[in-house]
TORPA-4810 file (N, C-alpha, C, O; in nm, 3 decimals):
<nodes>
NODE_1_0.082_-0.140_0.003_0.003_0.004_0.025_0.099_0.133_0.017_0.200_0.150_0.085_M
NODE_2_0.045_0.227_-0.086_0.104_0.346_-0.079_0.061_0.451_0.009_-0.053_0.492_-0.010_I
NODE_3_0.138_0.509_0.112_0.102_0.612_0.181_0.109_0.729_0.120_0.205_0.750_0.045_A
NODE_4_0.011_0.827_0.140_0.022_0.936_0.061_0.042_1.063_0.156_0.024_1.055_0.278_L
NODE_5_0.085_1.195_0.084_0.112_1.315_0.173_0.056_1.416_0.069_0.091_1.423_-0.048_Y
NODE_6_-0.032_1.488_0.129_-0.100_1.621_0.057_-0.046_1.735_0.073_-0.028_1.781_0.186_M
NODE_7_-0.016_1.793_-0.029_0.027_1.925_-0.054_-0.065_2.018_0.005_-0.185_1.997_-0.010_D
NODE_8_-0.027_2.113_0.066_-0.154_2.204_0.124_-0.224_2.292_0.034_-0.287_2.390_0.072_H
NODE_9_-0.210_2.252_-0.096_-0.308_2.337_-0.198_-0.412_2.236_-0.229_-0.506_2.275_-0.299_N
NODE_10_-0.411_2.109_-0.189_-0.504_1.998_-0.218_-0.618_2.044_-0.149_-0.609_2.086_-0.034_V
NODE_11_-0.742_2.039_-0.220_-0.890_2.034_-0.160_-0.902_1.964_-0.067_-0.870_1.847_-0.088_P
NODE_12_-0.951_2.000_0.074_-0.992_1.931_0.172_-1.079_1.785_0.143_-1.060_1.675_0.195_R
NODE_13_-1.177_1.827_0.045_-1.250_1.713_0.019_-1.193_1.599_-0.049_-1.257_1.495_-0.059_A
NODE_14_-1.066_1.612_-0.101_-1.019_1.491_-0.166_-0.941_1.420_-0.034_-0.940_1.297_-0.036_I
NODE_15_-0.883_1.479_0.067_-0.825_1.391_0.181_-0.959_1.331_0.246_-0.967_1.209_0.257_T
NODE_16_-1.058_1.409_0.287_-1.153_1.349_0.370_-1.219_1.212_0.278_-1.249_1.104_0.330_V
NODE_17_-1.229_1.239_0.159_-1.264_1.122_0.062_-1.179_1.015_0.101_-1.220_0.921_0.168_G
NODE_18_-1.062_1.026_0.062_-0.970_0.915_0.086_-0.938_0.858_0.222_-0.886_0.748_0.236_L
NODE_19_-0.967_0.931_0.311_-0.963_0.866_0.448_-1.095_0.797_0.480_-1.096_0.702_0.558_R
NODE_20_-1.200_0.839_0.425_-1.334_0.767_0.437_-1.308_0.618_0.356_-1.366_0.517_0.397_L
NODE_21_-1.234_0.612_0.259_-1.203_0.487_0.179_-1.069_0.422_0.255_-1.005_0.337_0.192_H
NODE_22_-1.036_0.451_0.358_-0.921_0.385_0.433_-0.767_0.435_0.371_-0.668_0.365_0.388_G
NODE_23_-0.764_0.530_0.318_-0.637_0.557_0.256_-0.545_0.604_0.361_-0.602_0.679_0.441_V
NODE_24_-0.441_0.586_0.381_-0.332_0.648_0.470_-0.276_0.774_0.415_-0.196_0.780_0.322_D
NODE_25_-0.327_0.879_0.484_-0.296_1.034_0.421_-0.244_1.107_0.520_-0.289_1.071_0.629_V
NODE_26_-0.158_1.207_0.528_-0.100_1.307_0.593_-0.112_1.439_0.514_-0.056_1.446_0.405_I
NODE_27_-0.180_1.540_0.562_-0.146_1.662_0.507_-0.037_1.743_0.561_0.002_1.741_0.678_I
NODE_28_0.010_1.818_0.462_0.142_1.898_0.514_0.109_1.962_0.632_0.188_1.945_0.725_A
NODE_29_-0.013_2.048_0.657_-0.053_2.132_0.762_-0.050_2.038_0.879_0.000_2.086_0.981_Y
NODE_30_-0.089_1.921_0.886_-0.076_1.828_1.021_0.054_1.797_1.033_0.087_1.751_1.142_E
NODE_31_0.148_1.810_0.941_0.279_1.745_0.965_0.377_1.899_1.005_0.496_1.899_1.037_D
NODE_32_0.300_2.002_0.993_0.382_2.123_1.029_0.457_2.165_0.914_0.536_2.258_0.929_G
NODE_33_0.442_2.105_0.786_0.523_2.140_0.682_0.477_2.228_0.589_0.542_2.255_0.488_A
NODE_34_0.349_2.286_0.621_0.301_2.396_0.518_0.354_2.496_0.470_0.312_2.552_0.368_D
NODE_35_0.457_2.535_0.539_0.547_2.667_0.504_0.681_2.610_0.448_0.769_2.693_0.426_H
NODE_36_0.704_2.494_0.425_0.845_2.471_0.378_0.842_2.498_0.244_0.735_2.512_0.184_M
NODE_37_0.977_2.511_0.177_0.973_2.547_0.028_0.961_2.412_-0.034_0.963_2.313_0.040_D
NODE_38_0.951_2.399_-0.148_0.920_2.286_-0.230_1.019_2.182_-0.227_0.985_2.065_-0.240_D
NODE_39_1.171_2.224_-0.206_1.252_2.107_-0.211_1.267_2.043_-0.054_1.303_1.929_-0.024_S
NODE_40_1.234_2.136_0.020_1.240_2.079_0.177_1.124_1.985_0.183_1.145_1.873_0.229_A
NODE_41_1.008_2.015_0.142_0.870_1.943_0.150_0.890_1.823_0.052_0.834_1.724_0.097_L
NODE_42_0.934_1.806_-0.035_0.982_1.671_-0.107_1.101_1.585_-0.026_1.104_1.462_-0.029_L
NODE_43_1.188_1.655_0.039_1.253_1.609_0.118_1.192_1.512_0.247_1.221_1.396_0.278_G
NODE_44_1.095_1.605_0.308_1.026_1.540_0.409_0.947_1.437_0.380_0.934_1.344_0.460_R
NODE_45_0.874_1.440_0.244_0.763_1.353_0.198_0.847_1.219_0.191_0.794_1.112_0.220_V
NODE_46_0.992_1.228_0.148_1.065_1.133_0.095_1.129_1.055_0.248_1.152_0.934_0.255_T
NODE_47_1.146_1.139_0.346_1.193_1.089_0.469_1.082_1.006_0.534_1.116_0.902_0.590_E
NODE_48_0.967_1.037_0.532_0.859_0.968_0.577_0.807_0.858_0.493_0.715_0.792_0.542_L
NODE_49_0.861_0.821_0.349_0.836_0.705_0.279_0.710_0.709_0.197_0.660_0.608_0.147_G
NODE_50_0.670_0.815_0.188_0.529_0.857_0.127_0.530_0.925_-0.007_0.634_0.985_-0.032_R
NODE_51_0.437_0.929_-0.098_0.430_0.968_-0.231_0.346_1.130_-0.206_0.256_1.148_-0.123_V
NODE_52_0.390_1.214_-0.280_0.334_1.356_-0.262_0.245_1.364_-0.349_0.283_1.347_-0.465_L
NODE_53_0.115_1.390_-0.330_-0.015_1.437_-0.416_-0.006_1.591_-0.438_-0.007_1.660_-0.336_F
NODE_54_0.003_1.647_-0.549_-0.006_1.801_-0.570_-0.069_1.846_-0.688_-0.084_1.767_-0.780_T
NODE_55_-0.112_1.971_-0.698_-0.170_2.052_-0.803_-0.050_2.155_-0.825_-0.074_2.238_-0.913_H
NODE_56_0.067_2.165_-0.766_0.133_2.266_-0.757_0.260_2.247_-0.885_0.352_2.167_-0.875_D
NODE_57_0.240_2.335_-0.998_0.329_2.344_-1.082_0.475_2.350_-1.044_0.560_2.311_-1.124_D
NODE_58_0.509_2.398_-0.928_0.650_2.437_-0.903_0.710_2.301_-0.836_0.829_2.272_-0.846_D
NODE_59_0.612_2.215_-0.763_0.661_2.092_-0.702_0.668_1.999_-0.808_0.751_1.909_-0.796_L
NODE_60_0.586_2.004_-0.930_0.631_1.901_-1.034_0.783_1.950_-1.073_0.882_1.878_-1.059_L
NODE_61_0.785_2.064_-1.115_0.932_2.124_-1.146_1.022_2.072_-1.071_1.121_2.029_-1.131_A
NODE_62_1.019_2.058_-0.913_1.121_2.037_-0.828_1.120_1.885_-0.858_1.237_1.848_-0.868_E
NODE_63_1.030_1.778_-0.878_1.035_1.641_-0.906_1.116_1.617_-1.041_1.201_1.530_-1.054_A
NODE_64_1.074_1.713_-1.145_1.156_1.673_-1.263_1.301_1.722_-1.244_1.386_1.659_-1.307_I
NODE_65_1.343_1.821_-1.170_1.481_1.846_-1.154_1.531_1.744_-1.073_1.647_1.712_-1.097_K
NODE_66_1.467_1.680_-0.975_1.537_1.560_-0.915_1.575_1.457_-0.987_1.679_1.395_-0.960_R
NODE_67_1.484_1.421_-1.103_1.483_1.338_-1.177_1.620_1.366_-1.280_1.690_1.269_-1.309_Q
NODE_68_1.647_1.472_-1.323_1.731_1.503_-1.409_1.864_1.525_-1.344_1.962_1.507_-1.415_Q
NODE_69_1.881_1.559_-1.223_2.002_1.559_-1.139_2.030_1.414_-1.097_2.149_1.387_-1.083_E
NODE_70_1.941_1.317_-1.074_1.955_1.167_-1.041_1.953_1.200_-0.865_2.040_1.148_-0.797_D
NODE_71_1.870_1.269_-0.815_1.864_1.316_-0.669_1.715_1.194_-0.638_1.607_1.201_-0.696_I
NODE_72_1.749_1.107_-0.547_1.613_1.024_-0.513_1.510_1.098_-0.427_1.540_1.170_-0.331_P
NODE_73_1.392_1.075_-0.468_1.244_1.102_-0.388_1.169_1.006_-0.394_1.191_0.904_-0.460_F
NODE_74_1.055_1.031_-0.317_0.959_0.915_-0.282_0.848_0.904_-0.396_0.771_0.809_-0.404_G
NODE_75_0.851_1.019_-0.488_0.739_1.002_-0.584_0.645_1.113_-0.569_0.627_1.167_-0.461_G
NODE_76_0.588_1.145_-0.671_0.515_1.260_-0.693_0.391_1.218_-0.771_0.415_1.174_-0.884_V
NODE_77_0.262_1.223_-0.733_0.143_1.233_-0.825_0.087_1.387_-0.850_0.064_1.463_-0.756_I
NODE_78_0.074_1.412_-0.949_0.028_1.531_-1.015_-0.084_1.533_-1.081_-0.123_1.435_-1.144_Y
NODE_79_-0.157_1.657_-1.074_-0.294_1.673_-1.172_-0.305_1.821_-1.169_-0.276_1.897_-1.077_V
NODE_80_-0.352_1.847_-1.288_-0.369_2.004_-1.283_-0.513_1.994_-1.236_-0.580_1.895_-1.264_H
NODE_81_-0.571_2.117_-1.149_-0.681_2.106_-1.075_-0.799_2.118_-1.165_-0.913_2.092_-1.124_Q
NODE_82_-0.774_2.154_-1.281_-0.897_2.198_-1.354_-0.917_2.076_-1.459_-1.006_2.077_-1.544_M
NODE_83_-0.828_1.977_-1.443_-0.844_1.873_-1.535_-0.893_1.736_-1.497_-0.887_1.637_-1.571_E
NODE_84_-0.959_1.738_-1.336_-1.019_1.610_-1.297_-1.123_1.689_-1.196_-1.113_1.805_-1.156_I
NODE_85_-1.231_1.589_-1.167_-1.327_1.603_-1.081_-1.268_1.549_-0.927_-1.182_1.461_-0.921_T
NODE_86_-1.323_1.609_-0.816_-1.273_1.546_-0.702_-1.308_1.405_-0.689_-1.221_1.326_-0.652_I
NODE_87_-1.453_1.353_-0.722_-1.455_1.207_-0.740_-1.361_1.119_-0.794_-1.314_1.017_-0.743_G
NODE_88_-1.334_1.179_-0.922_-1.243_1.097_-1.016_-1.088_1.093_-0.942_-1.023_0.989_-0.929_V
NODE_89_-1.051_1.204_-0.903_-0.918_1.218_-0.813_-0.916_1.124_-0.697_-0.813_1.063_-0.668_C
NODE_90_-1.029_1.112_-0.629_-1.017_1.020_-0.506_-1.024_0.872_-0.551_-0.990_0.781_-0.476_I
NODE_91_-1.064_0.854_-0.662_-1.085_0.720_-0.719_-0.946_0.688_-0.774_-0.905_0.574_-0.753_S
NODE_92_-0.872_0.770_-0.839_-0.745_0.737_-0.887_-0.670_0.728_-0.783_-0.602_0.626_-0.779_N
NODE_93_-0.658_0.811_-0.685_-0.565_0.808_-0.606_-0.585_0.689_-0.480_-0.494_0.658_-0.403_L
NODE_94_-0.705_0.639_-0.479_-0.748_0.538_-0.398_-0.679_0.398_-0.492_-0.600_0.321_-0.437_E
NODE_95_-0.712_0.384_-0.601_-0.646_0.295_-0.695_-0.503_0.263_-0.663_-0.470_0.151_-0.625_L
NODE_96_-0.406_0.374_-0.680_-0.282_0.396_-0.670_-0.247_0.334_-0.516_-0.175_0.234_-0.504_I
NODE_97_-0.293_0.391_-0.421_-0.236_0.357_-0.302_-0.298_0.210_-0.271_-0.229_0.134_-0.203_S
NODE_98_-0.409_0.173_-0.313_-0.402_0.003_-0.274_-0.354_-0.078_-0.361_-0.323_-0.188_-0.316_N
NODE_99_-0.333_-0.055_-0.501_-0.271_-0.140_-0.593_-0.103_-0.168_-0.606_-0.041_-0.258_-0.662_A
NODE_100_-0.058_-0.052_-0.529_0.070_-0.035_-0.566_0.170_-0.043_-0.408_0.127_-0.058_-0.294_G
NODE_101_0.305_-0.026_-0.454_0.400_-0.034_-0.329_0.480_0.083_-0.354_0.502_0.113_-0.471_E
NODE_102_0.535_0.169_-0.240_0.602_0.271_-0.232_0.722_0.269_-0.345_0.747_0.375_-0.402_P
NODE_103_0.799_0.151_-0.378_0.877_0.155_-0.446_0.864_0.173_-0.600_0.954_0.207_-0.677_E
NODE_104_0.713_0.138_-0.638_0.662_0.160_-0.760_0.679_0.302_-0.799_0.700_0.325_-0.918_D
NODE_105_0.672_0.401_-0.716_0.688_0.534_-0.752_0.806_0.622_-0.718_0.825_0.742_-0.738_L
NODE_106_0.883_0.526_-0.661_1.034_0.586_-0.647_1.076_0.676_-0.749_1.059_0.629_-0.862_L
NODE_107_1.137_0.814_-0.745_1.186_0.882_-0.838_1.096_0.890_-0.962_1.145_0.903_-1.074_N
NODE_108_0.957_0.880_-0.941_0.887_0.900_-1.047_0.782_1.013_-1.026_0.768_1.051_-0.909_R
NODE_109_0.707_1.072_-1.123_0.600_1.145_-1.156_0.467_1.073_-1.231_0.462_1.027_-1.345_V
NODE_110_0.375_1.078_-1.143_0.265_1.007_-1.202_0.168_1.107_-1.237_0.140_1.191_-1.151_Q
NODE_111_0.118_1.111_-1.339_0.012_1.207_-1.392_-0.132_1.134_-1.373_-0.160_1.017_-1.399_F
NODE_112_-0.218_1.240_-1.319_-0.368_1.194_-1.322_-0.424_1.292_-1.420_-0.375_1.398_-1.457_L
NODE_113_-0.549_1.229_-1.459_-0.610_1.115_-1.462_-0.560_0.992_-1.515_-0.513_0.996_-1.628_P
NODE_114_-0.561_0.889_-1.456_-0.505_0.751_-1.503_-0.562_0.725_-1.666_-0.531_0.622_-1.726_L
</nodes>
């Protein structure tokens, strides 16, 4: 099972929906990381063995930079917030969480919708 870490920009409804479906989710705010810069946040997520879910283009750029520079990270799931409904987002994230293992997304960026 893949444990998720939600960037502070992710709508609360997505986190609530995932928790109702039994997905292991931490929000940056709950972790005290809501004011970290993108590099530090991605480092924190990696340290916790989680995969970051975000709508933030800057976090996507940080992940791509790490791929190019061969700097390990725990993985990023990205979706532009205007390209998916909350329900489809919850469904896709639940599927990824339940069907995968953390190693599946190491150093990878997964785009939604699936």
